[in-house]
C-alpha positions as CSV (number, residue, x, y, z in Angstrom):
1,X,169.7,101.6,106.0
2,X,169.7,101.9,102.3
3,X,172.6,99.5,101.9
4,X,173.0,95.8,102.8
5,X,176.4,94.2,103.4
6,X,176.8,91.2,101.2
7,X,179.6,88.7,100.5
8,X,181.1,90.7,97.6
9,X,180.7,94.1,99.2
10,X,178.1,96.7,99.8
11,X,174.8,96.4,97.9
12,X,172.3,99.1,97.6
13,X,168.5,98.7,98.1
14,X,167.9,99.2,94.4
15,X,170.4,96.4,93.5
16,X,168.5,94.1,95.9
17,X,165.2,95.0,94.3
18,X,166.6,94.4,90.8
19,X,168.0,91.0,92.0
20,X,164.7,90.0,93.5
21,X,162.9,91.0,90.3
22,X,165.4,88.9,88.3
23,X,164.8,85.9,90.5
24,X,161.0,86.2,90.3
25,X,161.2,86.7,86.5
26,X,163.5,83.7,86.2
27,X,161.2,81.5,88.3
28,X,158.1,82.6,86.4
29,X,159.9,81.9,83.1
30,X,160.9,78.4,84.3
31,X,157.4,77.7,85.5
32,X,155.9,78.8,82.2
33,X,158.4,76.7,80.3
34,X,157.6,73.6,82.5
35,X,153.9,74.1,82.0
36,X,154.5,74.4,78.2
37,X,156.6,71.3,78.0
38,X,154.1,69.3,80.1
39,X,151.1,70.5,78.0
40,X,152.9,69.8,74.7
41,X,153.8,66.3,75.9
42,X,150.2,65.5,76.8
43,X,149.0,66.9,73.4
44,X,151.5,65.0,71.4
45,X,150.7,61.8,73.3
46,X,147.0,62.4,72.7
47,X,147.7,62.9,69.0
48,X,149.7,59.6,68.9
49,X,146.9,57.7,70.6
50,X,144.3,59.1,68.2
51,X,146.5,58.2,65.2
52,X,147.0,54.6,66.5
53,X,143.3,54.3,67.2
54,X,142.5,55.4,63.6
55,X,145.0,52.9,62.2
56,X,143.7,50.1,64.4
57,X,140.1,50.8,63.3
58,X,141.1,50.8,59.7
59,X,142.9,47.5,60.0
60,X,140.1,45.9,62.0
61,X,137.6,46.9,59.3
62,X,139.8,45.5,56.5
63,X,140.3,42.2,58.5
64,X,136.5,41.8,58.9
65,X,136.0,42.4,55.1
66,X,138.7,39.8,54.4
67,X,137.1,37.3,56.8
68,X,133.7,37.6,55.1
69,X,135.3,37.2,51.7
70,X,137.3,34.2,52.8
71,X,134.2,32.6,54.3
72,X,132.4,33.1,51.0
73,X,135.3,31.4,49.1
74,X,135.2,28.5,51.5
75,X,131.5,28.0,51.1
76,X,131.8,28.3,47.3
77,X,134.7,25.8,47.3
78,X,132.7,23.3,49.5
79,X,129.6,23.7,47.2
80,X,131.7,23.0,44.2
81,X,133.1,19.8,45.7
82,X,129.7,18.5,46.6
83,X,127.9,16.2,44.2
84,X,124.4,17.5,43.6
85,X,123.0,14.6,41.6
């Protein structure tokens, strides 16, 4: 009972064990590759979100500074147009 009849002919027990080991190794490699791809995708997406958040914060801060400066210019312009006699 050391041999198994297959489609291509007779296969020994050691050939079956080698084939099983190859299938398990292949499945493990595919699983690890899938886990790696998913993990890297999440990390890259997280990096993109952090970068966009930093850019948005910087632009929002600049916009607030410009708004304060423009408000001061408007007040200065209005005070210049008023007649203080």
